[in-house]
LOSEFI-16320 format. One line per field, with one value per atom (N, C-alpha, C): z, y, x; atom name; residue in one letter. Coordinates in nm, 4 decimals. Last residue first. Layout:
REM LOSEFI-16320
Z <- Z, ...
Y <- Y, ...
X <- X, ...
rolum <- CA, ...
seba <- a, ...
//
This chain:
REM LOSEFI-16320
Z <- -2.9933, -3.0069, -3.1493, -2.8289, -2.9487, -2.9612, -2.5482, -2.6033, -2.7219, -2.4999, -2.5351, -2.5956, -2.4626, -2.3522, -2.3848, -2.6653, -2.6677, -2.5556, -2.4845, -2.6104, -2.6009, -2.1596, -2.2471, -2.3738, -2.1260, -2.1093, -2.2026, -1.9797, -2.0537, -2.0228, -1.8063, -1.9419, -2.0249, -1.6269, -1.6336, -1.7785, -1.6379, -1.6625, -1.6741, -1.3797, -1.5020, -1.5163, -1.2549, -1.2438, -1.3783, -1.0813, -1.2108, -1.1898, -0.8655, -0.8733, -1.0063, -0.7446, -0.8542, -0.8633, -0.4418, -0.5143, -0.6232, -0.4091, -0.4093, -0.4940, -0.2062, -0.3415, -0.3342, -0.0260, -0.0295, -0.1740, 0.0453, -0.0312, -0.0221, 0.3651, 0.2517, 0.1787, 0.5940, 0.4649, 0.3441, 0.8241, 0.7942, 0.6554, 0.8206, 0.9282, 0.8981, 0.4696, 0.5966, 0.6982, 0.3051, 0.3279, 0.4604, 0.0507, 0.1829, 0.1875, -0.2004, -0.1091, 0.0336, -0.3360, -0.3689, -0.2787, -0.2443, -0.1995, -0.2235, -0.1457, -0.2521, -0.1972, 0.1357, 0.0691, -0.0413, 0.3265, 0.2127, 0.1368, 0.6857, 0.5604, 0.4530, 0.9988, 0.8910, 0.7614, 1.2856, 1.1863, 1.0832, 1.4509, 1.5017, 1.4041, 1.3491, 1.3959, 1.4486, 1.3870, 1.3092, 1.3616, 1.5339, 1.5668, 1.4968, 1.4141, 1.5523, 1.5899, 1.1354, 1.1692, 1.3122, 0.9425, 1.0642, 1.1134, 0.5999, 0.7059, 0.8241, 0.3176, 0.4313, 0.5462, 0.0024, 0.1264, 0.2336, -0.3530, -0.2280, -0.1100, -0.5834, -0.5616, -0.4363, -0.5538, -0.6713, -0.6448, -0.2178, -0.3280, -0.4344, 0.0880, -0.0263, -0.1378, 0.4350, 0.3177, 0.2110, 0.6575, 0.5799, 0.4559, 0.7935, 0.8412, 0.7676, 0.8899, 0.7854, 0.8462, 1.0837, 1.0834, 0.9766, 1.0530, 1.0789, 1.0728, 1.0663, 1.0686, 1.1048, 1.0887, 0.9605, 0.9523, 1.3070, 1.3183, 1.1886, 1.2673, 1.3093, 1.3217, 1.1629, 1.3044, 1.3563, 0.9195, 0.9247, 1.0688, 0.8199, 0.8979, 0.9003, 0.4862, 0.6150, 0.6885, 0.2881, 0.3347, 0.4744, -0.0034, 0.1412, 0.1711, -0.2550, -0.2130, -0.0608, -0.3219, -0.2860, -0.2417, -0.5129, -0.4727, -0.4451, -0.4412, -0.4825, -0.4362, -0.5369, -0.4756, -0.5294, -0.4648, -0.5477, -0.4651, -0.2936, -0.4336, -0.5214, -0.0368, -0.0547, -0.1983, -0.0677, -0.0306, -0.0515, 0.0181, -0.0290, 0.0248, -0.0906, 0.0039, -0.0541, -0.1088, -0.1640, -0.0544, -0.1230, -0.0431, -0.1130, -0.1784, -0.2123, -0.1314, -0.0989, -0.1373, -0.1760, 0.1559, 0.0519, 0.0274, 0.3094, 0.2399, 0.1273, 0.6040, 0.4951, 0.4388, 0.7181, 0.7101, 0.5885, 0.8987, 0.7784, 0.8008, 1.0356, 1.0632, 0.9420, 0.9764, 0.9364, 0.9641, 1.0213, 1.1363, 1.1037, 0.7207, 0.8411, 0.9546, 0.4521, 0.5346, 0.6635, 0.1404, 0.2430, 0.3206, 0.1075, 0.0636, 0.1754, 0.0497, 0.1450, 0.0868, -0.0813, -0.0914, 0.0093, 0.0000, 0.0000, 0.0000
Y <- 3.9730, 4.0770, 4.1106, 3.6692, 3.7493, 3.8500, 3.5354, 3.5944, 3.6823, 3.2264, 3.3666, 3.4189, 2.9620, 3.0471, 3.1960, 2.8100, 2.8337, 2.9215, 2.6361, 2.6863, 2.7035, 2.7503, 2.6456, 2.7082, 2.9511, 2.9348, 2.8273, 3.0633, 2.9492, 2.9375, 3.2617, 3.3000, 3.1851, 3.0709, 3.1894, 3.2241, 2.7135, 2.8368, 2.9526, 2.4917, 2.5582, 2.6883, 2.2104, 2.3563, 2.4133, 1.9162, 1.9829, 2.1332, 1.7512, 1.8478, 1.9194, 1.4377, 1.5317, 1.6200, 1.3316, 1.3615, 1.4637, 1.0931, 1.2338, 1.2542, 0.8177, 0.8620, 1.0058, 0.5883, 0.7182, 0.7614, 0.2369, 0.3464, 0.4747, 0.0799, 0.1198, 0.2386, 0.0047, -0.0258, 0.0146, 0.0988, -0.0432, -0.0810, 0.3712, 0.2871, 0.1376, 0.4476, 0.4567, 0.3629, 0.5680, 0.4623, 0.4901, 0.7493, 0.7435, 0.6297, 0.7948, 0.7344, 0.7231, 0.9327, 0.7920, 0.7203, 1.1940, 1.1181, 0.9687, 1.2937, 1.2557, 1.1685, 1.5220, 1.3974, 1.3663, 1.7745, 1.7517, 1.6289, 1.8056, 1.7760, 1.7523, 1.9602, 1.9250, 1.9100, 1.8166, 1.9197, 1.8673, 1.6195, 1.7077, 1.8165, 1.4332, 1.5572, 1.6585, 1.1701, 1.1948, 1.3179, 1.1681, 1.0695, 1.0939, 1.3725, 1.3861, 1.2891, 1.5083, 1.3897, 1.3994, 1.5951, 1.6286, 1.5011, 1.6447, 1.5444, 1.5943, 1.7490, 1.7941, 1.6951, 1.5872, 1.6110, 1.6589, 1.6333, 1.6223, 1.6529, 1.6896, 1.5530, 1.5315, 1.9718, 1.9144, 1.7764, 1.9619, 2.0525, 1.9766, 1.9567, 1.8858, 1.9860, 1.9562, 2.0341, 1.9421, 1.8042, 1.8391, 1.9200, 1.6981, 1.8271, 1.8705, 1.3588, 1.4569, 1.5843, 1.2357, 1.2741, 1.3800, 0.9493, 1.0880, 1.1086, 0.7380, 0.7555, 0.8995, 0.6762, 0.7281, 0.7288, 0.5530, 0.6973, 0.7593, 0.2904, 0.3235, 0.4721, 0.2585, 0.2268, 0.2612, 0.3190, 0.2098, 0.1684, 0.6652, 0.5480, 0.4423, 0.7926, 0.7823, 0.6568, 1.0096, 0.8733, 0.8652, 1.2030, 1.1836, 1.0364, 1.4463, 1.3067, 1.2992, 1.7241, 1.6670, 1.5224, 1.9749, 1.8373, 1.7751, 2.3116, 2.2146, 2.0764, 2.6107, 2.4803, 2.3870, 2.9638, 2.8440, 2.7193, 3.1769, 3.2037, 3.0794, 3.0720, 3.2000, 3.2223, 2.7145, 2.8301, 2.9569, 2.3933, 2.5216, 2.6333, 2.0856, 2.1882, 2.3233, 1.7568, 1.8922, 1.9907, 1.4567, 1.5508, 1.6862, 1.1041, 1.2453, 1.3289, 0.8634, 0.8785, 1.0224, 0.7462, 0.8410, 0.8367, 0.6184, 0.5384, 0.6212, 0.6669, 0.7361, 0.6457, 0.6032, 0.5512, 0.6160, 0.8206, 0.7574, 0.7019, 0.9250, 0.8740, 0.7952, 1.2151, 1.0763, 1.0356, 1.4859, 1.3972, 1.2507, 1.5631, 1.6126, 1.5112, 1.3290, 1.4154, 1.4502, 1.1670, 1.2418, 1.3327, 0.8773, 1.0125, 1.0841, 0.5367, 0.6416, 0.7764, 0.2213, 0.3449, 0.4482, -0.1180, 0.0000, 0.1245
X <- -1.9366, -2.0383, -2.0625, -1.8804, -1.8581, -1.9704, -1.7147, -1.8368, -1.8017, -1.5605, -1.5414, -1.6708, -1.5917, -1.6331, -1.6184, -1.4861, -1.6283, -1.6777, -1.2304, -1.2837, -1.4338, -1.1266, -1.1804, -1.2397, -0.8401, -0.9830, -1.0309, -0.5557, -0.6095, -0.7581, -0.4819, -0.5181, -0.5698, -0.2463, -0.3301, -0.3588, -0.2612, -0.1885, -0.2858, -0.3420, -0.3860, -0.3098, -0.1905, -0.1949, -0.2347, -0.2539, -0.2606, -0.2740, -0.0456, -0.1542, -0.1459, 0.0376, 0.0555, -0.0679, 0.1808, 0.0578, 0.0872, 0.4369, 0.3999, 0.2748, 0.4476, 0.4178, 0.3698, 0.6436, 0.5777, 0.5616, 0.5939, 0.6566, 0.5757, 0.6142, 0.5312, 0.5959, 0.7510, 0.8103, 0.7284, 0.6405, 0.6194, 0.6695, 0.6980, 0.7528, 0.7429, 0.7515, 0.6808, 0.7423, 1.0444, 0.9454, 0.8766, 1.2185, 1.1569, 1.0559, 1.3033, 1.4007, 1.3476, 1.1062, 1.1276, 1.2253, 1.1445, 1.0277, 1.0480, 1.4722, 1.3789, 1.2647, 1.4981, 1.5328, 1.4315, 1.6217, 1.5326, 1.5811, 1.6214, 1.6888, 1.5840, 1.6666, 1.5751, 1.6541, 1.8449, 1.8145, 1.7150, 1.9346, 1.8303, 1.7878, 2.1016, 2.1646, 2.0627, 1.9708, 2.0925, 2.1662, 1.7390, 1.8420, 1.9740, 1.5805, 1.6270, 1.7386, 1.5291, 1.6074, 1.6634, 1.2569, 1.3303, 1.3970, 1.2413, 1.2371, 1.3185, 1.0709, 1.1517, 1.1299, 1.0994, 1.0251, 1.1210, 1.0919, 1.1671, 1.0756, 0.9496, 0.9961, 1.0785, 0.9007, 0.9684, 1.0285, 0.8476, 0.8787, 0.9562, 0.6669, 0.7229, 0.7445, 0.6186, 0.6580, 0.7160, 0.5792, 0.4616, 0.4923, 0.7871, 0.7369, 0.6107, 0.8278, 0.8003, 0.7433, 1.0882, 0.9477, 0.9278, 1.3119, 1.2766, 1.1267, 1.5978, 1.4527, 1.4230, 1.8635, 1.8163, 1.6637, 1.9589, 1.9411, 1.8902, 2.0164, 1.8810, 1.8555, 2.2705, 2.2503, 2.1101, 2.3723, 2.2745, 2.2438, 2.4060, 2.4472, 2.3362, 2.4140, 2.3464, 2.3909, 2.5664, 2.5849, 2.5246, 2.4918, 2.4950, 2.5165, 2.5560, 2.5557, 2.5630, 2.3388, 2.4686, 2.4517, 2.2117, 2.1868, 2.3224, 2.1191, 2.2207, 2.1770, 1.9732, 1.9511, 2.0583, 2.0265, 2.0301, 1.9975, 2.0389, 2.0086, 2.0014, 2.0694, 2.0017, 1.9578, 2.0052, 2.0853, 2.0048, 1.9154, 1.8652, 1.9519, 1.9973, 2.0418, 2.0012, 1.8781, 1.8723, 1.9112, 2.0664, 1.9891, 1.9905, 2.1140, 2.1316, 2.0340, 2.0526, 2.1933, 2.2220, 1.8254, 1.8677, 2.0181, 1.6355, 1.7360, 1.7970, 1.4652, 1.5338, 1.6428, 1.1451, 1.2814, 1.3448, 0.9184, 0.9713, 1.1114, 0.6122, 0.7467, 0.7942, 0.4290, 0.4502, 0.5948, 0.4015, 0.4038, 0.4262, 0.2348, 0.3011, 0.2888, 0.2803, 0.1970, 0.2715, 0.2963, 0.3685, 0.2736, 0.0914, 0.1233, 0.1977, 0.1705, 0.1366, 0.1757, 0.0547, 0.1324, 0.0818, 0.0832, 0.0000, 0.0878
rolum <- N, CA, C, N, CA, C, N, CA, C, N, CA, C, N, CA, C, N, CA, C, N, CA, C, N, CA, C, N, CA, C, N, CA, C, N, CA, C, N, CA, C, N, CA, C, N, CA, C, N, CA, C, N, CA, C, N, CA, C, N, CA, C, N, CA, C, N, CA, C, N, CA, C, N, CA, C, N, CA, C, N, CA, C, N, CA, C, N, CA, C, N, CA, C, N, CA, C, N, CA, C, N, CA, C, N, CA, C, N, CA, C, N, CA, C, N, CA, C, N, CA, C, N, CA, C, N, CA, C, N, CA, C, N, CA, C, N, CA, C, N, CA, C, N, CA, C, N, CA, C, N, CA, C, N, CA, C, N, CA, C, N, CA, C, N, CA, C, N, CA, C, N, CA, C, N, CA, C, N, CA, C, N, CA, C, N, CA, C, N, CA, C, N, CA, C, N, CA, C, N, CA, C, N, CA, C, N, CA, C, N, CA, C, N, CA, C, N, CA, C, N, CA, C, N, CA, C, N, CA, C, N, CA, C, N, CA, C, N, CA, C, N, CA, C, N, CA, C, N, CA, C, N, CA, C, N, CA, C, N, CA, C, N, CA, C, N, CA, C, N, CA, C, N, CA, C, N, CA, C, N, CA, C, N, CA, C, N, CA, C, N, CA, C, N, CA, C, N, CA, C, N, CA, C, N, CA, C, N, CA, C, N, CA, C, N, CA, C, N, CA, C, N, CA, C, N, CA, C, N, CA, C, N, CA, C, N, CA, C, N, CA, C, N, CA, C, N, CA, C
seba <- e, e, e, e, e, e, s, s, s, e, e, e, d, d, d, g, g, g, e, e, e, p, p, p, e, e, e, d, d, d, g, g, g, a, a, a, e, e, e, d, d, d, i, i, i, q, q, q, i, i, i, e, e, e, e, e, e, e, e, e, v, v, v, l, l, l, p, p, p, e, e, e, g, g, g, n, n, n, e, e, e, g, g, g, q, q, q, l, l, l, d, d, d, g, g, g, v, v, v, p, p, p, y, y, y, w, w, w, h, h, h, k, k, k, k, k, k, g, g, g, d, d, d, l, l, l, g, g, g, p, p, p, m, m, m, e, e, e, v, v, v, e, e, e, c, c, c, y, y, y, g, g, g, a, a, a, l, l, l, t, t, t, f, f, f, g, g, g, t, t, t, l, l, l, v, v, v, g, g, g, t, t, t, s, s, s, s, s, s, g, g, g, d, d, d, s, s, s, p, p, p, l, l, l, s, s, s, v, v, v, a, a, a, k, k, k, v, v, v, a, a, a, v, v, v, a, a, a, e, e, e, d, d, d, g, g, g, f, f, f, v, v, v, a, a, a, e, e, e, r, r, r, r, r, r, a, a, a, n, n, n, v, v, v, k, k, k, v, v, v, r, r, r, l, l, l, g, g, g, k, k, k, s, s, s, p, p, p, k, k, k, t, t, t, e, e, e, m, m, m
//
């Protein structure tokens, strides 16, 4: 069964990369997480472009951004990011324009 990322969800992190947000740019860097059980965290509820923010109290107590595909629920269920369709401004369905 798949799970959607949500605030407070406990996850296991199996990531090899992490997004690092700077003042003017975003970088993706390689990471190596220990296998001693400290690679579990809690989702903060923020997702962006395929990455979720995870608070890692057992690792360093800080928040990190990991790919959604590299996260699993506590029972091993995969996390799946919800896709939201965004309509571009100015796009109107055909036939809605009034002609005078």
